[in-house]
VOPAGU-906773 format. One record per residue (C-alpha): z, x, y; residue in one letter; residue number from 1. Coordinates in nm, 3 decimals. Each point is the difference from the previous one (the first is absolute). Layout:
% VOPAGU-906773
<<Z, X, Y>, A, NUM> ...
This chain:
% VOPAGU-906773
<<0.000, 0.000, 0.000>, M, 1> <<-0.095, 0.135, 0.342>, M, 2> <<0.275, 0.057, 0.259>, I, 3> <<-0.132, -0.092, 0.343>, R, 4> <<0.177, -0.053, 0.331>, I, 5> <<-0.166, -0.320, 0.121>, F, 6> <<0.061, -0.339, -0.165>, P, 7> <<-0.219, -0.095, -0.292>, S, 8> <<-0.199, -0.235, 0.227>, Y, 9> <<-0.146, 0.305, 0.176>, T, 10> <<-0.161, 0.122, -0.319>, Y, 11> <<-0.134, -0.337, -0.107>, G, 12> <<-0.304, -0.203, 0.106>, P, 13> <<0.156, -0.163, 0.309>, G, 14> <<-0.059, 0.267, 0.267>, P, 15> <<-0.348, 0.074, -0.134>, R, 16> <<-0.113, -0.361, -0.008>, E, 17> <<-0.283, -0.053, 0.247>, G, 18> <<-0.137, 0.357, -0.008>, C, 19> <<-0.354, -0.005, 0.140>, W, 20> <<-0.119, 0.298, -0.199>, W, 21> <<0.031, -0.200, -0.323>, N, 22> <<-0.287, -0.217, 0.124>, E, 23> <<-0.234, 0.293, 0.054>, T, 24> <<-0.017, 0.160, -0.347>, I, 25> <<0.121, -0.097, -0.344>, A, 26> <<0.256, 0.220, -0.171>, A, 27> <<-0.128, 0.202, -0.296>, P, 28> <<0.155, -0.045, -0.341>, H, 29> <<0.241, 0.273, -0.102>, W, 30> <<0.160, -0.047, -0.342>, P, 31> <<0.373, 0.008, -0.066>, V, 32> <<0.119, 0.324, -0.158>, L, 33> <<0.102, -0.063, -0.361>, A, 34> <<0.115, 0.264, -0.244>, G, 35> <<0.005, 0.377, 0.048>, K, 36> <<-0.262, 0.182, 0.207>, V, 37> <<-0.032, 0.375, 0.047>, N, 38> <<-0.128, 0.152, 0.324>, A, 39> <<0.022, 0.311, 0.210>, D, 40> <<0.133, -0.196, 0.298>, V, 41> <<0.161, -0.341, 0.050>, A, 42> <<-0.034, -0.148, 0.348>, V, 43> <<0.257, -0.265, 0.091>, I, 44> <<-0.149, -0.230, 0.262>, G, 45> <<-0.357, -0.127, 0.033>, G, 46> <<-0.038, 0.015, 0.379>, G, 47> <<-0.182, 0.246, 0.225>, F, 48> <<0.225, 0.291, -0.092>, T, 49> <<-0.009, -0.063, -0.373>, G, 50> <<-0.374, -0.066, -0.025>, L, 51> <<-0.087, 0.296, 0.221>, S, 52> <<0.217, 0.222, -0.221>, A, 53> <<-0.156, -0.145, -0.316>, A, 54> <<-0.353, 0.044, 0.130>, L, 55> <<0.050, 0.362, 0.101>, H, 56> <<0.167, 0.074, -0.334>, L, 57> <<-0.275, -0.167, -0.204>, A, 58> <<-0.265, 0.189, 0.195>, Q, 59> <<0.158, 0.321, -0.127>, E, 60> <<-0.003, -0.116, -0.361>, G, 61> <<0.365, -0.101, -0.030>, A, 62> <<0.085, -0.307, -0.206>, S, 63> <<0.185, -0.240, 0.227>, V, 64> <<0.172, -0.338, -0.041>, V, 65> <<0.081, -0.222, 0.299>, V, 66> <<0.287, -0.250, -0.035>, L, 67> <<-0.001, -0.290, 0.247>, E, 68> <<0.309, -0.221, -0.005>, A, 69> <<-0.187, -0.311, 0.113>, E, 70> <<-0.368, -0.098, 0.022>, T, 71> <<-0.263, 0.229, 0.160>, P, 72> <<0.034, 0.002, 0.379>, G, 73> <<0.331, -0.189, -0.005>, W, 74> <<0.204, 0.249, 0.203>, G, 75> <<-0.036, 0.150, 0.347>, A, 76> <<-0.343, 0.151, -0.072>, S, 77> <<-0.146, -0.346, -0.063>, G, 78> <<0.167, -0.182, 0.289>, R, 79> <<0.010, 0.239, 0.299>, N, 80> <<-0.188, -0.024, 0.330>, G, 81> <<-0.284, 0.231, -0.101>, G, 82> <<0.053, 0.266, 0.268>, F, 83> <<-0.128, 0.339, -0.118>, C, 84> <<0.137, 0.206, 0.283>, C, 85> <<0.216, 0.287, 0.114>, L, 86> <<0.363, -0.048, -0.093>, G, 87> <<0.250, 0.028, -0.277>, G, 88> <<0.294, 0.128, 0.201>, S, 89> <<0.209, -0.176, 0.263>, K, 90> <<0.054, 0.333, 0.176>, L, 91> <<-0.236, 0.067, 0.289>, D, 92> <<-0.136, 0.352, 0.047>, Y, 93> <<0.273, 0.122, 0.241>, P, 94> <<0.278, -0.126, -0.229>, A, 95> <<-0.162, 0.155, -0.306>, M, 96> <<-0.050, 0.331, 0.182>, A, 97> <<0.365, 0.006, 0.106>, R, 98> <<0.119, -0.070, -0.353>, R, 99> <<-0.242, 0.210, -0.205>, Y, 100> <<-0.176, 0.232, 0.245>, G, 101> <<-0.336, -0.020, 0.176>, A, 102> <<-0.198, 0.155, -0.286>, D, 103> <<0.138, -0.255, -0.247>, A, 104> <<-0.071, -0.285, 0.242>, A, 105> <<-0.358, 0.124, 0.043>, D, 106> <<-0.045, 0.019, -0.376>, A, 107> <<0.130, -0.353, -0.046>, Y, 108> <<-0.229, -0.132, 0.275>, A, 109> <<-0.295, 0.158, -0.181>, Q, 110> <<0.115, -0.162, -0.326>, A, 111> <<-0.017, -0.341, 0.167>, E, 112> <<-0.360, 0.065, 0.103>, R, 113> <<-0.082, 0.135, -0.346>, D, 114> <<0.146, -0.315, -0.155>, A, 115> <<-0.237, -0.226, 0.195>, V, 116> <<-0.292, 0.226, -0.089>, A, 117> <<0.094, -0.015, -0.368>, L, 118> <<-0.018, -0.381, -0.004>, V, 119> <<-0.339, 0.011, 0.174>, A, 120> <<-0.121, 0.251, -0.258>, D, 121> <<0.118, -0.211, -0.294>, L, 122> <<-0.164, -0.312, 0.143>, L, 123> <<-0.329, 0.186, 0.035>, A, 124> <<0.015, 0.194, -0.328>, R, 125> <<0.076, -0.304, -0.214>, Y, 126> <<-0.207, -0.242, 0.208>, R, 127> <<0.293, -0.229, 0.062>, I, 128> <<-0.094, -0.289, 0.228>, E, 129> <<0.322, -0.070, 0.189>, A, 130> <<-0.114, -0.176, 0.321>, D, 131> <<0.070, 0.304, 0.216>, T, 132> <<-0.016, -0.020, 0.378>, H, 133> <<0.156, 0.147, 0.318>, S, 134> <<-0.057, 0.341, 0.153>, K, 135> <<0.350, 0.139, 0.003>, G, 136> <<0.304, -0.194, 0.112>, E, 137> <<0.130, -0.121, 0.336>, T, 138> <<0.364, -0.025, 0.107>, Q, 139> <<0.055, -0.259, 0.273>, L, 140> <<0.289, 0.020, 0.247>, A, 141> <<0.221, -0.308, 0.003>, H, 142> <<0.181, 0.095, 0.325>, T, 143> <<-0.077, 0.215, 0.307>, P, 144> <<0.269, 0.242, -0.118>, R, 145> <<-0.170, 0.032, -0.337>, A, 146> <<-0.328, 0.073, 0.179>, M, 147> <<0.166, 0.283, 0.190>, E, 148> <<0.107, 0.147, -0.334>, A, 149> <<-0.357, -0.026, -0.129>, L, 150> <<-0.127, 0.186, 0.306>, R, 151> <<0.251, 0.279, -0.061>, R, 152> <<-0.081, 0.035, -0.369>, S, 153> <<-0.378, -0.042, 0.015>, A, 154> <<-0.205, 0.291, -0.131>, S, 155> <<-0.359, 0.105, 0.055>, D, 156> <<-0.080, -0.112, -0.355>, E, 157> <<0.011, -0.368, 0.098>, G, 158> <<-0.076, -0.225, 0.295>, V, 159> <<0.253, -0.152, 0.239>, L, 160> <<-0.070, -0.354, 0.124>, H, 161> <<0.154, -0.145, 0.314>, E, 162> <<0.075, -0.371, 0.021>, A, 163> <<-0.317, -0.071, 0.197>, E, 164> <<-0.208, 0.161, -0.278>, D, 165> <<0.118, -0.232, -0.274>, L, 166> <<-0.208, -0.315, 0.072>, P, 167> <<-0.320, 0.202, -0.012>, G, 168> <<0.106, 0.144, -0.335>, L, 169> <<0.061, -0.345, -0.147>, G, 170> <<0.380, 0.028, -0.010>, F, 171> <<0.107, -0.330, 0.152>, G, 172> <<0.377, -0.038, 0.000>, G, 173> <<0.327, 0.078, 0.184>, P, 174> <<-0.048, 0.377, -0.007>, F, 175> <<0.049, 0.264, 0.269>, H, 176> <<-0.245, 0.259, -0.130>, G, 177> <<-0.048, 0.192, -0.319>, G, 178> <<-0.105, 0.314, -0.180>, Y, 179> <<-0.267, 0.035, -0.270>, T, 180> <<0.002, 0.274, -0.260>, T, 181> <<-0.336, 0.055, -0.172>, P, 182> <<0.154, 0.036, -0.348>, V, 183> <<0.029, -0.297, -0.234>, G, 184> <<-0.162, -0.326, -0.101>, F, 185> <<0.084, -0.345, -0.133>, G, 186> <<-0.076, -0.115, -0.352>, L, 187> <<0.072, -0.261, -0.263>, N, 188> <<0.286, 0.168, -0.187>, P, 189> <<-0.043, -0.203, -0.318>, R, 190> <<-0.370, 0.091, -0.026>, K, 191> <<0.087, 0.367, 0.056>, Y, 192> <<0.276, -0.015, -0.260>, L, 193> <<-0.216, -0.161, -0.265>, F, 194> <<-0.280, 0.245, 0.077>, G, 195> <<0.244, 0.281, -0.075>, L, 196> <<0.100, -0.178, -0.321>, A, 197> <<-0.363, -0.020, -0.112>, D, 198> <<-0.040, 0.371, 0.069>, A, 199> <<0.314, 0.080, -0.202>, V, 200> <<-0.122, -0.204, -0.295>, R, 201> <<-0.347, 0.156, 0.017>, N, 202> <<0.161, 0.346, -0.002>, A, 203> <<0.191, -0.083, -0.318>, G, 204> <<0.337, -0.113, 0.135>, G, 205> <<0.194, -0.288, -0.158>, S, 206> <<0.138, -0.279, 0.218>, L, 207> <<0.275, -0.241, -0.110>, F, 208> <<0.143, -0.301, 0.184>, A, 209> <<0.318, -0.203, -0.057>, Q, 210> <<0.141, 0.326, -0.135>, S, 211> <<0.297, 0.104, 0.215>, P, 212> <<0.159, 0.336, -0.075>, A, 213> <<0.358, -0.078, -0.099>, T, 214> <<0.124, 0.348, -0.093>, A, 215> <<-0.110, 0.363, -0.005>, I, 216> <<0.147, 0.236, -0.259>, T, 217> <<-0.084, 0.358, -0.090>, R, 218> <<0.016, 0.173, -0.336>, T, 219> <<-0.168, 0.314, -0.133>, D, 220> <<-0.183, 0.073, 0.325>, Q, 221> <<-0.158, -0.345, 0.005>, R, 222> <<0.079, -0.322, 0.183>, H, 223> <<0.017, -0.349, -0.140>, A, 224> <<-0.060, -0.284, 0.248>, V, 225> <<0.119, -0.330, -0.140>, A, 226> <<-0.150, -0.339, 0.087>, T, 227> <<0.101, -0.342, -0.137>, P, 228> <<-0.260, 0.015, -0.278>, K, 229> <<-0.095, 0.366, -0.028>, G, 230> <<0.057, 0.364, 0.076>, R, 231> <<-0.201, 0.285, 0.150>, V, 232> <<0.071, 0.351, -0.125>, E, 233> <<-0.124, 0.265, 0.239>, C, 234> <<0.053, 0.341, 0.155>, E, 235> <<0.028, -0.119, 0.359>, T, 236> <<0.109, -0.317, 0.183>, V, 237> <<-0.098, -0.095, 0.355>, L, 238> <<0.213, -0.254, 0.191>, I, 239> <<-0.226, -0.196, 0.235>, C, 240> <<0.199, -0.318, 0.070>, T, 241> <<0.083, 0.042, 0.373>, N, 242> <<0.172, -0.311, 0.147>, G, 243> <<0.003, -0.174, -0.337>, Y, 244> <<0.197, 0.279, -0.167>, S, 245> <<0.299, -0.047, -0.228>, S, 246> <<0.329, 0.180, 0.056>, E, 247> <<0.005, 0.127, -0.358>, D, 248> <<-0.361, 0.097, -0.080>, V, 249> <<0.096, 0.278, 0.042>, P, 250> <<0.367, 0.009, 0.111>, D, 251> <<-0.092, 0.261, 0.263>, W, 252> <<-0.173, -0.270, 0.206>, L, 253> <<0.324, -0.190, 0.060>, A, 254> <<0.066, -0.016, 0.373>, G, 255> <<-0.296, 0.217, 0.098>, R, 256> <<-0.233, -0.276, 0.120>, Y, 257> <<0.038, -0.307, 0.219>, M, 258> <<-0.232, -0.296, -0.060>, P, 259> <<-0.081, -0.191, 0.320>, A, 260> <<-0.198, -0.319, 0.038>, Q, 261> <<-0.328, -0.055, 0.181>, S, 262> <<-0.173, -0.336, 0.043>, T, 263> <<-0.369, -0.073, 0.061>, I, 264> <<-0.201, -0.303, 0.099>, M, 265> <<-0.376, -0.049, -0.008>, V, 266> <<-0.181, -0.270, 0.198>, T, 267> <<-0.299, -0.202, -0.102>, R, 268> <<-0.332, 0.149, 0.123>, P, 269> <<-0.021, -0.013, 0.379>, L, 270> <<-0.306, -0.126, 0.184>, S, 271> <<-0.176, 0.199, 0.269>, D, 272> <<0.135, -0.244, 0.257>, A, 273> <<0.356, 0.051, -0.121>, E, 274> <<-0.040, 0.376, 0.009>, L, 275> <<-0.134, -0.015, 0.354>, Q, 276> <<0.281, -0.233, 0.109>, A, 277> <<0.260, 0.258, -0.100>, Q, 278> <<-0.216, 0.293, 0.108>, G, 279> <<0.048, 0.173, -0.334>, W, 280> <<-0.341, 0.102, -0.129>, I, 281> <<0.079, 0.349, -0.131>, S, 282> <<0.017, 0.085, -0.370>, D, 283> <<0.231, 0.291, 0.080>, Q, 284> <<0.323, 0.007, -0.200>, M, 285> <<0.298, 0.001, 0.233>, C, 286> <<0.377, 0.007, 0.018>, Y, 287> <<0.239, -0.027, 0.290>, D, 288> <<0.260, 0.239, 0.134>, T, 289> <<0.305, -0.191, -0.123>, R, 290> <<0.236, 0.170, -0.242>, N, 291> <<-0.007, -0.324, -0.200>, L, 292> <<-0.372, 0.005, 0.037>, L, 293> <<-0.277, -0.256, -0.027>, H, 294> <<-0.328, 0.107, -0.160>, Y, 295> <<-0.324, -0.196, 0.016>, F, 296> <<-0.375, 0.011, -0.042>, R, 297> <<-0.306, -0.222, 0.002>, L, 298> <<-0.150, 0.026, -0.345>, M, 299> <<-0.372, 0.001, -0.084>, P, 300> <<0.007, -0.369, -0.099>, D, 301> <<0.150, -0.082, 0.345>, R, 302> <<0.342, -0.082, -0.138>, R, 303> <<0.282, 0.153, 0.204>, F, 304> <<0.277, 0.187, -0.183>, L, 305> <<0.338, 0.025, 0.171>, F, 306> <<0.309, 0.163, -0.148>, G, 307> <<0.347, 0.109, 0.105>, M, 308> <<0.320, 0.161, -0.117>, R, 309> <<0.337, -0.166, 0.025>, G, 310> <<0.103, -0.209, -0.300>, G, 311> <<0.346, 0.110, -0.114>, L, 312> <<0.098, -0.270, -0.249>, M, 313> <<-0.191, -0.125, -0.301>, S, 314> <<0.020, -0.356, -0.129>, S, 315> <<-0.221, -0.307, 0.027>, P, 316> <<0.177, -0.093, 0.324>, R, 317> <<-0.025, 0.353, 0.143>, A, 318> <<-0.367, 0.020, -0.096>, E, 319> <<-0.072, -0.324, 0.184>, A, 320> <<0.186, 0.134, 0.304>, A, 321> <<-0.189, 0.330, 0.020>, I, 322> <<-0.332, -0.178, -0.045>, R, 323> <<0.089, -0.231, 0.289>, A, 324> <<0.092, 0.303, 0.210>, R, 325> <<-0.334, 0.166, -0.075>, V, 326> <<-0.176, -0.313, 0.116>, R, 327> <<0.206, -0.014, 0.322>, R, 328> <<-0.076, 0.363, 0.082>, D, 329> <<-0.369, -0.053, -0.073>, F, 330> <<-0.015, -0.305, 0.227>, D, 331> <<0.180, 0.187, 0.278>, R, 332> <<-0.234, 0.301, -0.019>, M, 333> <<-0.325, -0.191, -0.055>, F, 334> <<0.057, -0.319, 0.197>, A, 335> <<-0.360, -0.127, -0.027>, A, 336> <<0.042, -0.023, -0.377>, W, 337> <<0.320, -0.204, -0.016>, T, 338> <<-0.187, -0.283, -0.171>, G, 339> <<-0.180, 0.221, -0.249>, V, 340> <<0.105, -0.055, -0.359>, E, 341> <<0.170, 0.284, -0.186>, A, 342> <<-0.166, -0.049, -0.337>, S, 343> <<0.207, 0.267, -0.178>, H, 344> <<0.340, 0.166, 0.045>, M, 345> <<0.210, 0.224, -0.222>, W, 346> <<0.262, 0.277, -0.008>, S, 347> <<0.058, 0.328, -0.182>, G, 348> <<0.205, 0.318, 0.003>, L, 349> <<-0.068, 0.329, 0.173>, V, 350> <<0.215, 0.304, -0.080>, C, 351> <<0.211, 0.213, 0.235>, L, 352> <<0.192, 0.321, -0.058>, S, 353> <<0.314, 0.120, 0.176>, R, 354> <<-0.198, 0.304, 0.119>, D, 355> <<-0.273, -0.227, 0.141>, L, 356> <<-0.280, 0.180, -0.183>, K, 357> <<-0.169, -0.020, -0.341>, P, 358> <<0.088, 0.203, -0.304>, Y, 359> <<-0.225, 0.128, -0.276>, V, 360> <<0.132, 0.249, -0.253>, G, 361> <<0.223, 0.060, -0.301>, P, 362> <<0.308, -0.202, -0.083>, V, 363> <<0.272, 0.267, 0.019>, P, 364> <<0.153, 0.089, -0.333>, G, 365> <<-0.260, -0.197, -0.198>, R, 366> <<-0.280, 0.232, -0.121>, P, 367> <<-0.332, -0.177, -0.027>, G, 368> <<0.106, -0.290, 0.222>, L, 369> <<-0.156, -0.045, 0.346>, F, 370> <<0.013, -0.266, 0.271>, A, 371> <<-0.194, -0.108, 0.308>, G, 372> <<0.136, -0.261, 0.242>, L, 373> <<0.108, -0.110, 0.350>, A, 374> <<-0.317, -0.049, 0.203>, Y, 375> <<0.167, -0.212, 0.269>, H, 376> <<-0.265, -0.270, -0.005>, G, 377> <<-0.299, 0.235, -0.010>, N, 378> <<-0.065, 0.032, -0.370>, G, 379> <<-0.376, -0.059, -0.014>, V, 380> <<-0.078, 0.355, 0.107>, A, 381> <<0.328, 0.183, -0.063>, M, 382> <<0.056, -0.161, -0.340>, G, 383> <<-0.349, 0.105, -0.108>, T, 384> <<0.064, 0.353, 0.127>, Y, 385> <<0.337, 0.029, -0.171>, C, 386> <<-0.148, -0.133, -0.322>, G, 387> <<-0.251, 0.283, -0.002>, R, 388> <<0.283, 0.246, 0.067>, A, 389> <<0.199, -0.142, -0.292>, L, 390> <<-0.301, 0.054, -0.226>, A, 391> <<-0.022, 0.361, 0.116>, Q, 392> <<0.370, 0.050, -0.070>, L, 393> <<-0.033, -0.154, -0.345>, A, 394> <<-0.284, 0.238, -0.079>, L, 395> <<0.205, 0.298, 0.116>, G, 396> <<-0.242, 0.093, 0.276>, G, 397> <<0.040, 0.063, 0.374>, P, 398> <<0.035, -0.300, 0.230>, T, 399> <<-0.015, 0.158, 0.348>, A, 400> <<0.254, -0.264, 0.102>, L, 401> <<0.165, 0.037, 0.341>, P, 402> <<0.366, 0.096, -0.034>, S, 403> <<0.110, -0.323, 0.169>, V, 404> <<-0.120, -0.201, -0.301>, L, 405> <<0.163, 0.219, -0.263>, S, 406> <<0.363, -0.038, 0.113>, Q, 407> <<0.182, -0.260, -0.214>, P, 408> <<0.136, -0.303, 0.187>, P, 409> <<0.371, -0.027, 0.065>, K, 410> <<0.197, -0.299, -0.121>, R, 411> <<0.081, -0.287, 0.232>, F, 412> <<0.370, -0.086, 0.035>, P, 413> <<0.146, -0.296, -0.192>, L, 414> <<-0.213, 0.029, -0.311>, G, 415> <<-0.127, -0.333, -0.128>, R, 416> <<0.152, -0.170, 0.304>, F, 417> <<-0.196, 0.208, 0.250>, R, 418> <<-0.197, -0.300, 0.127>, R, 419> <<0.299, -0.081, 0.224>, V, 420> <<-0.107, 0.298, 0.211>, L, 421> <<-0.319, -0.175, 0.106>, M, 422> <<0.117, -0.290, 0.224>, P, 423> <<0.167, 0.221, 0.263>, P, 424> <<-0.293, 0.243, -0.011>, I, 425> <<-0.251, -0.281, 0.046>, Y, 426> <<0.210, -0.153, 0.279>, A, 427> <<0.000, 0.331, 0.187>, A, 428> <<-0.375, 0.039, -0.050>, L, 429> <<-0.061, -0.353, 0.126>, A, 430> <<0.203, 0.071, 0.313>, L, 431> <<-0.195, 0.319, 0.065>, S, 432> <<-0.324, -0.198, -0.029>, D, 433> <<0.089, -0.221, 0.298>, L, 434> 
């Protein structure tokens, strides 16, 4: 039985009900693992991290088994906002440079760019049609003070937009300017995920669904990963479960990650007249400068996707409340669309670390066991990148990972009760967003 820190409702169908991506592509069939299977590597988790790891392993001739606890695309990789962009850490460059040094901060910044490039390469190499769009990503200032901060932090790599520039760029809304970085693009995350799955299968990897890993044991230099109906015996195990991790698979994970909720709505397709009424005609993916940010984009089919952080509780009542809040924030920001139907809405978990940056590397004291997690809501690119790094580690080769990523995360205080830390943190962030 998995030990998780949210109520059981969180890990059931309720929060996921209404996910738009389900309507865009059917899930492939992955069998349930039954009986004993031998492999070089077992990958626990069938999301971006796990499938990227499996693909890069299979390409090198390793035999690999992927264990997905639910159905394909059920977790964060099949229900996120589809932003393939810079990110992964909640530390900005100055904070990272102060903590780890300028060289380490530079190396991490390059890793973020490499992560986006890796996704673009995989899409092209395996001819994955994932409805890509957007030339980079734009951050929009929600207050004049936030715009001042954007002016101070802007680099020559991107383009700064003053408030008067925004209507001509198709960014109609209550914004005080913005900054566009040329790196990144939007995509359909479920189509990307299933394209990776096809590539894994074609390379010889084995994919199993409804096969949660319930225990990992080690004897005679080999691991045994138990599932309800089977077992994988292997040399190496990769933990790729991120916000849907269990405290005891392996025990080392306990307290080292913090799941946090994010909620997304998608409108029906908007008409040209409706787009003109709001003044939003750009297909650029965007997010605002709030700490508890909103993220949004006009998709190729003219549906508008709008998401936000902030849900702290999980129950049918709490889910209804956060969905209502998303709708209120959407109506406030895009007033011309207050009567537009939200055809789909759902929630899922992102994963935070106490150190505010991802980790990819060995599980200390457990030879042959590796983990990659904590992408802070930016797992499309960084999860793919860390999956490749996990494959390189499993094969015993060099990874060229920046040092920031290879330092194991510290434990949060309060163990399984650490969620009580979040309300005061979110309250302080909300105050700072005013």
